[in-house]
ROMISE-868686 format. One record per residue (C-alpha): x, y, z; residue number from 1. Coordinates in nm, 4 decimals, m for minus. Layout:
<nodes>
{x=X | y=Y | z=Z | k=NUM};
...
</nodes>
This chain:
<nodes>
{x=14.0500 | y=6.6388 | z=m1.8309 | k=1};
{x=13.6791 | y=6.7084 | z=m1.7822 | k=2};
{x=13.4769 | y=6.3866 | z=m1.7614 | k=3};
{x=13.1637 | y=6.4643 | z=m1.9644 | k=4};
{x=12.9969 | y=6.1363 | z=m1.8642 | k=5};
{x=12.9430 | y=6.2745 | z=m1.5136 | k=6};
{x=12.6798 | y=6.5422 | z=m1.4627 | k=7};
{x=12.8044 | y=6.8545 | z=m1.2835 | k=8};
{x=12.6796 | y=6.8984 | z=m0.9273 | k=9};
{x=12.3578 | y=7.0928 | z=m0.8804 | k=10};
{x=12.4051 | y=7.4086 | z=m0.6812 | k=11};
{x=12.1223 | y=7.5988 | z=m0.5156 | k=12};
{x=12.0976 | y=7.9654 | z=m0.6089 | k=13};
{x=12.1217 | y=8.0639 | z=m0.2420 | k=14};
{x=12.4768 | y=7.9263 | z=m0.2370 | k=15};
{x=12.5944 | y=8.1924 | z=m0.4817 | k=16};
{x=12.7773 | y=8.4953 | z=m0.3476 | k=17};
{x=12.6148 | y=8.7836 | z=m0.5352 | k=18};
{x=12.8021 | y=9.1084 | z=m0.5889 | k=19};
{x=12.6554 | y=9.4307 | z=m0.7211 | k=20};
{x=12.9036 | y=9.5838 | z=m0.9636 | k=21};
{x=12.9885 | y=9.9350 | z=m0.8444 | k=22};
{x=12.9098 | y=10.2347 | z=m1.0617 | k=23};
{x=13.1393 | y=10.5155 | z=m1.1684 | k=24};
{x=13.0049 | y=10.8556 | z=m1.0713 | k=25};
{x=13.0668 | y=11.1794 | z=m1.2593 | k=26};
{x=12.9535 | y=11.5285 | z=m1.1679 | k=27};
{x=12.8980 | y=11.7591 | z=m1.4634 | k=28};
{x=12.9946 | y=12.1249 | z=m1.4646 | k=29};
{x=12.6452 | y=12.2267 | z=m1.3538 | k=30};
{x=12.6409 | y=11.9792 | z=m1.0641 | k=31};
{x=12.4255 | y=11.7144 | z=m1.2361 | k=32};
{x=12.5241 | y=11.3634 | z=m1.1270 | k=33};
{x=12.5955 | y=11.0808 | z=m1.3720 | k=34};
{x=12.5964 | y=10.7138 | z=m1.2717 | k=35};
{x=12.7770 | y=10.4882 | z=m1.5188 | k=36};
{x=12.8316 | y=10.1134 | z=m1.5635 | k=37};
{x=13.0920 | y=10.0191 | z=m1.8237 | k=38};
{x=13.0584 | y=9.6595 | z=m1.9420 | k=39};
{x=12.9121 | y=9.4133 | z=m2.1864 | k=40};
{x=13.0478 | y=9.2416 | z=m2.4957 | k=41};
{x=12.8503 | y=9.4336 | z=m2.7575 | k=42};
{x=12.9092 | y=9.7910 | z=m2.8732 | k=43};
{x=12.5713 | y=9.9102 | z=m2.7475 | k=44};
{x=12.4752 | y=10.1696 | z=m2.4919 | k=45};
{x=12.1795 | y=10.2819 | z=m2.2785 | k=46};
{x=12.1474 | y=10.6468 | z=m2.1778 | k=47};
{x=11.8721 | y=10.7700 | z=m1.9436 | k=48};
{x=11.7691 | y=11.1156 | z=m1.8348 | k=49};
{x=11.5559 | y=11.1085 | z=m1.5189 | k=50};
{x=11.3747 | y=11.4351 | z=m1.4479 | k=51};
{x=11.1761 | y=11.4983 | z=m1.1331 | k=52};
{x=10.8792 | y=11.5902 | z=m1.3490 | k=53};
{x=10.6194 | y=11.3218 | z=m1.2827 | k=54};
{x=10.2519 | y=11.3518 | z=m1.1947 | k=55};
{x=10.3355 | y=11.4602 | z=m0.8393 | k=56};
{x=10.4635 | y=11.7938 | z=m0.9742 | k=57};
{x=10.1722 | y=11.8960 | z=m1.1957 | k=58};
{x=9.9030 | y=12.1421 | z=m1.0911 | k=59};
{x=9.6592 | y=12.0227 | z=m1.3587 | k=60};
{x=9.5807 | y=11.6619 | z=m1.4431 | k=61};
{x=9.7585 | y=11.5256 | z=m1.7484 | k=62};
{x=10.0148 | y=11.8028 | z=m1.7935 | k=63};
{x=10.3167 | y=11.5972 | z=m1.6828 | k=64};
{x=10.2356 | y=11.2988 | z=m1.9063 | k=65};
{x=10.1505 | y=11.5174 | z=m2.2065 | k=66};
{x=10.4706 | y=11.7195 | z=m2.1723 | k=67};
{x=10.6794 | y=11.4035 | z=m2.1570 | k=68};
{x=10.5006 | y=11.2418 | z=m2.4518 | k=69};
{x=10.5471 | y=11.5458 | z=m2.6767 | k=70};
{x=10.9219 | y=11.5874 | z=m2.6215 | k=71};
{x=10.9857 | y=11.4049 | z=m2.9509 | k=72};
{x=10.7247 | y=11.6028 | z=m3.1405 | k=73};
{x=10.9131 | y=11.9070 | z=m3.2565 | k=74};
{x=11.1670 | y=12.1740 | z=m3.1635 | k=75};
{x=11.2322 | y=12.5174 | z=m3.3111 | k=76};
{x=11.4611 | y=12.3600 | z=m3.5749 | k=77};
{x=11.3195 | y=12.0082 | z=m3.6251 | k=78};
{x=10.9762 | y=11.8646 | z=m3.6901 | k=79};
{x=10.8527 | y=11.5508 | z=m3.5163 | k=80};
{x=10.9254 | y=11.3587 | z=m3.8378 | k=81};
{x=11.2850 | y=11.4871 | z=m3.8537 | k=82};
{x=11.3537 | y=11.3973 | z=m3.4890 | k=83};
{x=11.2202 | y=11.0454 | z=m3.5268 | k=84};
{x=11.3957 | y=11.0032 | z=m3.8621 | k=85};
{x=11.7289 | y=11.0939 | z=m3.7028 | k=86};
{x=11.6951 | y=10.8206 | z=m3.4406 | k=87};
{x=11.5880 | y=10.5684 | z=m3.7051 | k=88};
{x=11.8752 | y=10.6627 | z=m3.9365 | k=89};
{x=12.1235 | y=10.5528 | z=m3.6691 | k=90};
{x=11.9232 | y=10.2440 | z=m3.5710 | k=91};
{x=11.8564 | y=10.3938 | z=m3.2287 | k=92};
{x=11.5439 | y=10.4087 | z=m3.0169 | k=93};
{x=11.4337 | y=10.6917 | z=m2.7893 | k=94};
{x=11.1490 | y=10.6276 | z=m2.5484 | k=95};
{x=10.9643 | y=10.8559 | z=m2.3048 | k=96};
{x=10.7894 | y=10.7450 | z=m1.9869 | k=97};
{x=10.6095 | y=10.9485 | z=m1.7222 | k=98};
{x=10.5538 | y=10.8064 | z=m1.3746 | k=99};
{x=10.4096 | y=10.9469 | z=m1.0547 | k=100};
{x=10.7480 | y=11.0601 | z=m0.9200 | k=101};
{x=10.9654 | y=11.1037 | z=m1.2280 | k=102};
{x=10.9748 | y=11.1394 | z=m1.6048 | k=103};
{x=11.2321 | y=10.9466 | z=m1.8068 | k=104};
{x=11.3889 | y=10.9680 | z=m2.1508 | k=105};
{x=11.5739 | y=10.6531 | z=m2.2566 | k=106};
{x=11.8084 | y=10.6160 | z=m2.5529 | k=107};
{x=11.9303 | y=10.2795 | z=m2.6840 | k=108};
{x=12.2019 | y=10.3121 | z=m2.9462 | k=109};
{x=12.5239 | y=10.1726 | z=m3.0853 | k=110};
{x=12.8090 | y=10.3270 | z=m2.8902 | k=111};
{x=12.9677 | y=10.4789 | z=m3.2017 | k=112};
{x=12.6542 | y=10.6845 | z=m3.2757 | k=113};
{x=12.6344 | y=10.8519 | z=m2.9360 | k=114};
{x=12.8057 | y=11.1773 | z=m3.0520 | k=115};
{x=12.5382 | y=11.2251 | z=m3.3194 | k=116};
{x=12.2431 | y=11.1521 | z=m3.0896 | k=117};
{x=12.3272 | y=11.3296 | z=m2.7653 | k=118};
{x=12.2722 | y=11.6733 | z=m2.9279 | k=119};
{x=11.9253 | y=11.5573 | z=m3.0349 | k=120};
{x=11.8460 | y=11.4507 | z=m2.6789 | k=121};
{x=11.9674 | y=11.7881 | z=m2.5551 | k=122};
{x=11.7516 | y=11.9718 | z=m2.8071 | k=123};
{x=11.4428 | y=11.7755 | z=m2.7005 | k=124};
{x=11.4798 | y=11.8738 | z=m2.3334 | k=125};
{x=11.5727 | y=12.2370 | z=m2.3934 | k=126};
{x=11.3888 | y=12.3469 | z=m2.7085 | k=127};
{x=11.0635 | y=12.1526 | z=m2.7478 | k=128};
{x=10.7914 | y=12.3826 | z=m2.8830 | k=129};
{x=10.4630 | y=12.1935 | z=m2.8184 | k=130};
{x=10.2847 | y=12.3091 | z=m3.1316 | k=131};
{x=9.9056 | y=12.3267 | z=m3.1406 | k=132};
{x=9.8958 | y=12.0729 | z=m3.4237 | k=133};
{x=10.1002 | y=11.8112 | z=m3.2350 | k=134};
{x=9.8973 | y=11.8719 | z=m2.9189 | k=135};
{x=9.5727 | y=11.8210 | z=m3.1117 | k=136};
{x=9.6980 | y=11.4867 | z=m3.2446 | k=137};
{x=9.8086 | y=11.3838 | z=m2.8951 | k=138};
{x=9.4666 | y=11.4698 | z=m2.7530 | k=139};
{x=9.2836 | y=11.2789 | z=m3.0246 | k=140};
{x=9.4981 | y=10.9678 | z=m2.9803 | k=141};
{x=9.4769 | y=10.9837 | z=m2.6004 | k=142};
{x=9.0992 | y=11.0162 | z=m2.6014 | k=143};
{x=9.0670 | y=10.7196 | z=m2.8365 | k=144};
{x=9.2970 | y=10.5093 | z=m2.6179 | k=145};
{x=9.1038 | y=10.6090 | z=m2.3055 | k=146};
{x=8.7745 | y=10.5163 | z=m2.4675 | k=147};
{x=8.9062 | y=10.1681 | z=m2.5514 | k=148};
{x=9.0664 | y=10.1133 | z=m2.2101 | k=149};
{x=8.7546 | y=10.2130 | z=m2.0194 | k=150};
{x=8.5794 | y=9.9121 | z=m2.1714 | k=151};
{x=8.8379 | y=9.6818 | z=m2.0094 | k=152};
{x=8.7501 | y=9.5746 | z=m1.6586 | k=153};
{x=9.1130 | y=9.5315 | z=m1.5474 | k=154};
{x=9.1959 | y=9.8926 | z=m1.6426 | k=155};
{x=8.8947 | y=10.0273 | z=m1.4516 | k=156};
{x=8.9673 | y=9.8085 | z=m1.1479 | k=157};
{x=9.3319 | y=9.9137 | z=m1.1254 | k=158};
{x=9.2664 | y=10.2843 | z=m1.1292 | k=159};
{x=8.9756 | y=10.2591 | z=m0.8871 | k=160};
{x=9.1960 | y=10.0634 | z=m0.6487 | k=161};
{x=9.4695 | y=10.3285 | z=m0.6661 | k=162};
{x=9.2109 | y=10.5953 | z=m0.5894 | k=163};
{x=9.0800 | y=10.3957 | z=m0.2918 | k=164};
{x=9.4274 | y=10.3367 | z=m0.1483 | k=165};
{x=9.5788 | y=10.6824 | z=m0.1858 | k=166};
{x=9.2983 | y=10.9280 | z=m0.2566 | k=167};
{x=9.2024 | y=11.1009 | z=m0.5799 | k=168};
{x=9.4253 | y=11.4032 | z=m0.5125 | k=169};
{x=9.7375 | y=11.1949 | z=m0.4475 | k=170};
{x=9.9644 | y=11.1419 | z=m0.7528 | k=171};
{x=9.9394 | y=10.7655 | z=m0.7007 | k=172};
{x=9.5607 | y=10.7768 | z=m0.6809 | k=173};
{x=9.4462 | y=11.0282 | z=m0.9396 | k=174};
{x=9.3512 | y=10.9277 | z=m1.2908 | k=175};
{x=9.2621 | y=11.1032 | z=m1.6141 | k=176};
{x=8.9159 | y=11.1510 | z=m1.7615 | k=177};
{x=8.8257 | y=11.2881 | z=m2.1043 | k=178};
{x=8.7771 | y=11.6413 | z=m1.9683 | k=179};
{x=9.1363 | y=11.6442 | z=m1.8408 | k=180};
{x=9.2719 | y=11.5871 | z=m2.1902 | k=181};
{x=9.0437 | y=11.8529 | z=m2.3357 | k=182};
{x=9.1692 | y=12.1070 | z=m2.0800 | k=183};
{x=9.5381 | y=12.0683 | z=m2.1743 | k=184};
{x=9.6792 | y=12.3737 | z=m2.3522 | k=185};
{x=10.0124 | y=12.4385 | z=m2.5220 | k=186};
{x=10.0813 | y=12.7257 | z=m2.2828 | k=187};
{x=10.0421 | y=12.4931 | z=m1.9801 | k=188};
{x=10.2811 | y=12.2433 | z=m2.1381 | k=189};
{x=10.5392 | y=12.5117 | z=m2.2094 | k=190};
{x=10.5139 | y=12.6394 | z=m1.8521 | k=191};
{x=10.5619 | y=12.2882 | z=m1.7079 | k=192};
{x=10.8453 | y=12.2170 | z=m1.9523 | k=193};
{x=11.0320 | y=12.5330 | z=m1.8550 | k=194};
{x=10.9985 | y=12.4706 | z=m1.4806 | k=195};
{x=11.0625 | y=12.0951 | z=m1.4629 | k=196};
{x=11.2813 | y=12.0231 | z=m1.7668 | k=197};
{x=11.4704 | y=12.3370 | z=m1.8700 | k=198};
{x=11.5153 | y=12.4493 | z=m1.5082 | k=199};
{x=11.4310 | y=12.1225 | z=m1.3353 | k=200};
{x=11.6121 | y=11.8496 | z=m1.1434 | k=201};
{x=11.7990 | y=11.5848 | z=m1.3418 | k=202};
{x=11.9980 | y=11.2648 | z=m1.2884 | k=203};
{x=12.1760 | y=11.0829 | z=m1.5717 | k=204};
{x=12.2375 | y=10.7080 | z=m1.6033 | k=205};
{x=12.4529 | y=10.5453 | z=m1.8699 | k=206};
{x=12.5499 | y=10.1816 | z=m1.9207 | k=207};
{x=12.6984 | y=9.9502 | z=m2.1796 | k=208};
{x=13.0167 | y=9.9641 | z=m2.3821 | k=209};
{x=13.1065 | y=10.3201 | z=m2.2932 | k=210};
{x=13.3411 | y=10.5324 | z=m2.5068 | k=211};
{x=13.6608 | y=10.6509 | z=m2.3418 | k=212};
{x=13.5410 | y=11.0127 | z=m2.3586 | k=213};
{x=13.1931 | y=10.9507 | z=m2.2152 | k=214};
{x=13.2352 | y=11.2085 | z=m1.9384 | k=215};
{x=13.3487 | y=11.4729 | z=m2.1869 | k=216};
{x=13.0589 | y=11.3960 | z=m2.4220 | k=217};
{x=12.8067 | y=11.4309 | z=m2.1422 | k=218};
{x=12.9665 | y=11.7500 | z=m2.0155 | k=219};
{x=12.9723 | y=11.9022 | z=m2.3634 | k=220};
{x=12.6034 | y=11.8320 | z=m2.4174 | k=221};
{x=12.4504 | y=11.8641 | z=m2.0715 | k=222};
{x=12.7068 | y=12.0354 | z=m1.8495 | k=223};
{x=12.5811 | y=12.3815 | z=m1.9401 | k=224};
{x=12.2096 | y=12.3148 | z=m1.8879 | k=225};
{x=12.0252 | y=12.5201 | z=m1.6265 | k=226};
{x=11.9114 | y=12.2059 | z=m1.4439 | k=227};
{x=12.0234 | y=12.0990 | z=m1.0966 | k=228};
{x=12.0813 | y=11.7720 | z=m0.9135 | k=229};
{x=11.7867 | y=11.6641 | z=m0.6916 | k=230};
{x=11.8169 | y=11.7488 | z=m0.3234 | k=231};
{x=11.5650 | y=11.4897 | z=m0.2008 | k=232};
{x=11.3834 | y=11.1886 | z=m0.3386 | k=233};
{x=11.0546 | y=11.1849 | z=m0.1480 | k=234};
{x=10.7969 | y=11.4372 | z=m0.0385 | k=235};
{x=10.5664 | y=11.1885 | z=0.1420 | k=236};
{x=10.2437 | y=11.3433 | z=0.0223 | k=237};
{x=9.9464 | y=11.2838 | z=0.2547 | k=238};
{x=9.7160 | y=10.9949 | z=0.1680 | k=239};
{x=9.3367 | y=11.0085 | z=0.1946 | k=240};
{x=9.2230 | y=10.6444 | z=0.1659 | k=241};
{x=8.8578 | y=10.5691 | z=0.1034 | k=242};
{x=8.6409 | y=10.4854 | z=0.4042 | k=243};
{x=8.4495 | y=10.2139 | z=0.2170 | k=244};
{x=8.6572 | y=9.9013 | z=0.1532 | k=245};
{x=8.4401 | y=9.6823 | z=m0.0711 | k=246};
{x=8.3245 | y=9.7763 | z=m0.4196 | k=247};
{x=8.1328 | y=9.5744 | z=m0.6795 | k=248};
{x=8.1012 | y=9.7529 | z=m1.0130 | k=249};
{x=7.9377 | y=9.6522 | z=m1.3408 | k=250};
{x=8.1364 | y=9.7893 | z=m1.6338 | k=251};
{x=8.0407 | y=9.5523 | z=m1.9162 | k=252};
{x=7.6970 | y=9.3835 | z=m1.8893 | k=253};
{x=7.7998 | y=9.1283 | z=m2.1524 | k=254};
{x=8.1408 | y=9.0544 | z=m2.0008 | k=255};
{x=8.2314 | y=8.7013 | z=m1.8997 | k=256};
{x=8.5112 | y=8.7893 | z=m1.6588 | k=257};
{x=8.5545 | y=9.0135 | z=m1.3618 | k=258};
{x=8.8716 | y=9.2014 | z=m1.2686 | k=259};
{x=8.9611 | y=9.1546 | z=m0.9024 | k=260};
{x=9.1900 | y=9.3807 | z=m0.7015 | k=261};
{x=9.2600 | y=9.3203 | z=m0.3315 | k=262};
{x=9.5051 | y=9.5665 | z=m0.1778 | k=263};
{x=9.6152 | y=9.7539 | z=0.1310 | k=264};
{x=9.8503 | y=10.0509 | z=0.1841 | k=265};
{x=10.2025 | y=9.9468 | z=0.2767 | k=266};
{x=10.5184 | y=10.1371 | z=0.3821 | k=267};
{x=10.7943 | y=10.2065 | z=0.1313 | k=268};
{x=11.1416 | y=10.0496 | z=0.1136 | k=269};
{x=11.2707 | y=10.2402 | z=0.4153 | k=270};
{x=11.0439 | y=10.0453 | z=0.6504 | k=271};
{x=11.2199 | y=9.7530 | z=0.8246 | k=272};
{x=10.9436 | y=9.5102 | z=0.7222 | k=273};
{x=10.9610 | y=9.5833 | z=0.3488 | k=274};
{x=11.2353 | y=9.3317 | z=0.2636 | k=275};
{x=11.0713 | y=9.0619 | z=0.4748 | k=276};
{x=10.7354 | y=9.1315 | z=0.3115 | k=277};
{x=10.8931 | y=9.0721 | z=m0.0297 | k=278};
{x=10.9656 | y=8.7142 | z=0.0726 | k=279};
{x=10.6224 | y=8.6611 | z=0.2280 | k=280};
{x=10.4610 | y=8.8088 | z=m0.0823 | k=281};
{x=10.6510 | y=8.5638 | z=m0.3024 | k=282};
{x=10.5145 | y=8.2734 | z=m0.0989 | k=283};
{x=10.1613 | y=8.4134 | z=m0.1224 | k=284};
{x=10.1435 | y=8.5129 | z=m0.4889 | k=285};
{x=10.4732 | y=8.6487 | z=m0.6171 | k=286};
{x=10.5689 | y=8.3768 | z=m0.8671 | k=287};
{x=10.4217 | y=8.0926 | z=m1.0706 | k=288};
{x=10.4719 | y=7.8411 | z=m0.7903 | k=289};
{x=10.2986 | y=8.0559 | z=m0.5265 | k=290};
{x=10.0153 | y=7.9521 | z=m0.2941 | k=291};
{x=9.7584 | y=8.1600 | z=m0.4831 | k=292};
{x=9.8577 | y=8.0126 | z=m0.8198 | k=293};
{x=9.8520 | y=7.6571 | z=m0.6855 | k=294};
{x=9.5086 | y=7.7008 | z=m0.5309 | k=295};
{x=9.3139 | y=7.9380 | z=m0.7548 | k=296};
{x=9.4644 | y=7.8498 | z=m1.0945 | k=297};
{x=9.5859 | y=7.4911 | z=m1.0665 | k=298};
{x=9.3354 | y=7.3453 | z=m0.8197 | k=299};
{x=9.0176 | y=7.5513 | z=m0.8633 | k=300};
{x=9.0667 | y=7.6628 | z=m1.2248 | k=301};
{x=8.9108 | y=8.0025 | z=m1.1537 | k=302};
{x=9.1754 | y=8.2037 | z=m1.3424 | k=303};
{x=9.4636 | y=8.1833 | z=m1.5872 | k=304};
{x=9.6862 | y=8.3681 | z=m1.3435 | k=305};
{x=9.6848 | y=8.5494 | z=m1.0105 | k=306};
{x=9.9676 | y=8.7613 | z=m0.8765 | k=307};
{x=10.0528 | y=8.9630 | z=m0.5680 | k=308};
{x=10.3165 | y=9.2346 | z=m0.5508 | k=309};
{x=10.4414 | y=9.5378 | z=m0.3617 | k=310};
{x=10.4125 | y=9.8496 | z=m0.5747 | k=311};
{x=10.7388 | y=10.0032 | z=m0.6923 | k=312};
{x=10.6734 | y=10.3559 | z=m0.5634 | k=313};
{x=10.9123 | y=10.6043 | z=m0.4036 | k=314};
{x=10.6802 | y=10.7707 | z=m0.1531 | k=315};
{x=10.4257 | y=10.5141 | z=m0.0363 | k=316};
{x=10.3677 | y=10.1579 | z=m0.1460 | k=317};
{x=10.0772 | y=9.9143 | z=m0.1524 | k=318};
{x=10.0395 | y=9.5383 | z=m0.1267 | k=319};
{x=9.8250 | y=9.4318 | z=m0.4229 | k=320};
{x=9.6665 | y=9.1050 | z=m0.5349 | k=321};
{x=9.5481 | y=9.1103 | z=m0.8944 | k=322};
{x=9.3578 | y=8.8640 | z=m1.1114 | k=323};
{x=9.0755 | y=8.8196 | z=m1.3603 | k=324};
{x=8.8268 | y=8.5367 | z=m1.3045 | k=325};
{x=8.4936 | y=8.4178 | z=m1.4406 | k=326};
{x=8.2253 | y=8.6531 | z=m1.3136 | k=327};
{x=8.0409 | y=8.3636 | z=m1.1480 | k=328};
{x=8.3475 | y=8.2730 | z=m0.9375 | k=329};
{x=8.4793 | y=8.6182 | z=m0.8403 | k=330};
{x=8.3502 | y=8.5970 | z=m0.4840 | k=331};
{x=8.4816 | y=8.2421 | z=m0.4474 | k=332};
{x=8.8212 | y=8.3616 | z=m0.5714 | k=333};
{x=8.8329 | y=8.6315 | z=m0.3031 | k=334};
{x=8.7369 | y=8.3753 | z=m0.0382 | k=335};
{x=9.0254 | y=8.1516 | z=m0.1467 | k=336};
{x=9.2695 | y=8.4444 | z=m0.1289 | k=337};
{x=9.1718 | y=8.5039 | z=0.2324 | k=338};
{x=9.1901 | y=8.1324 | z=0.3014 | k=339};
{x=9.5549 | y=8.1302 | z=0.1900 | k=340};
{x=9.6261 | y=8.4310 | z=0.4096 | k=341};
{x=9.4742 | y=8.2464 | z=0.7055 | k=342};
{x=9.6951 | y=7.9420 | z=0.6427 | k=343};
{x=10.0041 | y=8.1661 | z=0.6379 | k=344};
{x=9.8956 | y=8.3232 | z=0.9670 | k=345};
{x=9.8428 | y=7.9878 | z=1.1358 | k=346};
{x=10.0887 | y=7.7396 | z=0.9864 | k=347};
{x=10.4639 | y=7.7405 | z=0.9406 | k=348};
{x=10.5932 | y=7.7167 | z=0.5843 | k=349};
{x=10.7873 | y=7.3923 | z=0.5375 | k=350};
{x=11.1579 | y=7.3955 | z=0.4584 | k=351};
{x=11.1164 | y=7.2581 | z=0.1064 | k=352};
{x=10.8831 | y=7.5372 | z=m0.0014 | k=353};
{x=11.0929 | y=7.7975 | z=0.1760 | k=354};
{x=11.4055 | y=7.6761 | z=m0.0060 | k=355};
{x=11.2194 | y=7.6980 | z=m0.3378 | k=356};
{x=11.1195 | y=8.0572 | z=m0.2659 | k=357};
{x=11.4703 | y=8.1518 | z=m0.1537 | k=358};
{x=11.6189 | y=8.0037 | z=m0.4720 | k=359};
{x=11.3603 | y=8.1791 | z=m0.6873 | k=360};
{x=11.4338 | y=8.5203 | z=m0.5353 | k=361};
{x=11.8114 | y=8.4797 | z=m0.5538 | k=362};
{x=11.7744 | y=8.3524 | z=m0.9104 | k=363};
{x=11.5744 | y=8.6640 | z=m0.9942 | k=364};
{x=11.8548 | y=8.8787 | z=m0.8547 | k=365};
{x=12.1054 | y=8.6839 | z=m1.0646 | k=366};
{x=11.9008 | y=8.7663 | z=m1.3727 | k=367};
{x=11.8847 | y=9.1313 | z=m1.2703 | k=368};
{x=12.2658 | y=9.1443 | z=m1.2656 | k=369};
{x=12.3107 | y=8.9848 | z=m1.6078 | k=370};
{x=12.4565 | y=9.2688 | z=m1.8116 | k=371};
{x=12.5212 | y=9.6413 | z=m1.7765 | k=372};
{x=12.1648 | y=9.7494 | z=m1.8604 | k=373};
{x=12.0224 | y=9.5335 | z=m1.5828 | k=374};
{x=12.2883 | y=9.6463 | z=m1.3355 | k=375};
{x=12.2260 | y=10.0153 | z=m1.3973 | k=376};
{x=11.8504 | y=9.9525 | z=m1.3596 | k=377};
{x=11.9173 | y=9.8011 | z=m1.0174 | k=378};
{x=12.1331 | y=10.0995 | z=m0.9201 | k=379};
{x=11.8738 | y=10.3456 | z=m1.0505 | k=380};
{x=11.6085 | y=10.1844 | z=m0.8336 | k=381};
{x=11.8306 | y=10.2190 | z=m0.5281 | k=382};
{x=11.9408 | y=10.5752 | z=m0.6022 | k=383};
{x=11.5937 | y=10.7115 | z=m0.6782 | k=384};
{x=11.4645 | y=10.5585 | z=m0.3552 | k=385};
{x=11.7457 | y=10.7190 | z=m0.1543 | k=386};
{x=11.9155 | y=10.3849 | z=m0.0799 | k=387};
{x=12.2686 | y=10.2504 | z=m0.1160 | k=388};
{x=12.4333 | y=9.9172 | z=m0.1951 | k=389};
{x=12.3953 | y=9.8056 | z=0.1676 | k=390};
{x=12.0226 | y=9.7739 | z=0.1012 | k=391};
{x=12.0988 | y=9.5283 | z=m0.1796 | k=392};
{x=12.3179 | y=9.3098 | z=0.0410 | k=393};
{x=12.0739 | y=9.3287 | z=0.3314 | k=394};
{x=11.7946 | y=9.2074 | z=0.1036 | k=395};
{x=12.0059 | y=8.9032 | z=0.0131 | k=396};
{x=12.0670 | y=8.8347 | z=0.3809 | k=397};
{x=11.6933 | y=8.8506 | z=0.4520 | k=398};
{x=11.6135 | y=8.6143 | z=0.1640 | k=399};
{x=11.8699 | y=8.3612 | z=0.2853 | k=400};
{x=11.7967 | y=8.3766 | z=0.6583 | k=401};
{x=11.4345 | y=8.4783 | z=0.7254 | k=402};
{x=11.2855 | y=8.1923 | z=0.9256 | k=403};
{x=10.9483 | y=8.0213 | z=0.8959 | k=404};
{x=10.8550 | y=8.1640 | z=1.2374 | k=405};
{x=10.9358 | y=8.5189 | z=1.1230 | k=406};
{x=10.7296 | y=8.4691 | z=0.8065 | k=407};
{x=10.4292 | y=8.3539 | z=1.0105 | k=408};
{x=10.4697 | y=8.6505 | z=1.2474 | k=409};
{x=10.4767 | y=8.8852 | z=0.9481 | k=410};
{x=10.1624 | y=8.7249 | z=0.8072 | k=411};
{x=9.9905 | y=8.7801 | z=1.1418 | k=412};
{x=10.0941 | y=9.1437 | z=1.1294 | k=413};
{x=9.9793 | y=9.2247 | z=0.7755 | k=414};
{x=9.7628 | y=8.9543 | z=0.6157 | k=415};
{x=9.4224 | y=9.0245 | z=0.7702 | k=416};
{x=9.1172 | y=9.0507 | z=0.5400 | k=417};
{x=8.9813 | y=9.3556 | z=0.7234 | k=418};
{x=9.2929 | y=9.5531 | z=0.6237 | k=419};
{x=9.2370 | y=9.5027 | z=0.2509 | k=420};
{x=9.0302 | y=9.6947 | z=0.0006 | k=421};
{x=8.8330 | y=9.4823 | z=m0.2466 | k=422};
{x=8.7272 | y=9.5868 | z=m0.5948 | k=423};
{x=8.5486 | y=9.3625 | z=m0.8439 | k=424};
{x=8.4692 | y=9.5095 | z=m1.1854 | k=425};
{x=8.2577 | y=9.2978 | z=m1.4187 | k=426};
</nodes>
């Protein structure tokens, strides 16, 4: 019998043997690939359509995002109200997101309602009409949102940093201005929609409590589309980084805080240093117990929070440090960031801190595998980046075994102030 007067032993997260649940793969009649995870206790389901129709594919700024946003705003047989009402009637939610590399439609629904909702999803990606009235509303809303965001220093700093890192013509570096929205026409949207949705490249992901006939349902609704399965996942577009590396910009004369971005270009996941850099980044500023948080938030009190991260891009990445601080301490904040980099270059991380970071990262992976939706998200990230499950297991090995000496060597390779761009927007 279990003795409840004795506490169970504490086990470090790094002692767990993590396994990535394998997917089931279907190929529809038209060659489109479907990745499926069947699991979970509740009768709910996630269905995602990933089109290679992001900003990298547009010839005019804003066309990709506008096309994606207006997919729910009317077909030849349904108005925007009728489409949205149909999702609401079944207690479902359909979301659209446009990124630099891809455009995504996501459906969350009860499993039993999938047969009623898949035809609506099909209609959206084959028969959207992009009426002048809906486009006018989209433009008005987008211009209002842009006007509000441009008053926020963090928004301005982030897009200026992306431009500095990648170049204004690169899909990761370009950004929209009011004139871009004004120049969008329904004809341009229809042209983009036909090329990259109706006749584009598509991958499907589905997870949750799947019905027994899931493959048949997907084939019946999407197997006859004129789309194809992607042949490659990266085009490696050329970058044109800015020559100047330090910018100080006044955006709000009455503002009390400044938005700080410190960043450098970094290779994508296929580079052998990427996994190791994830661990080093966590030590530097990747979680609440990081060096930057301990120094700049807890000790100095310059900010409520400071974070560093590697961008989740397919083609190229960047190593970014982001924070907002009082405008009178922005320069001091930057100096402390470089001070922490110097310590990492010169001193070995002690075993206690290294164990904490290892446990944090493994614990994060445990959370990412908690349920079918999280598992399919992990698989999607691997698949879209052209990786397989071996990458997942290799990342665990790196987390568990990367030594303090290797971390210091990596810091000496990458954490040099002269490599970083600095932007402060006040």
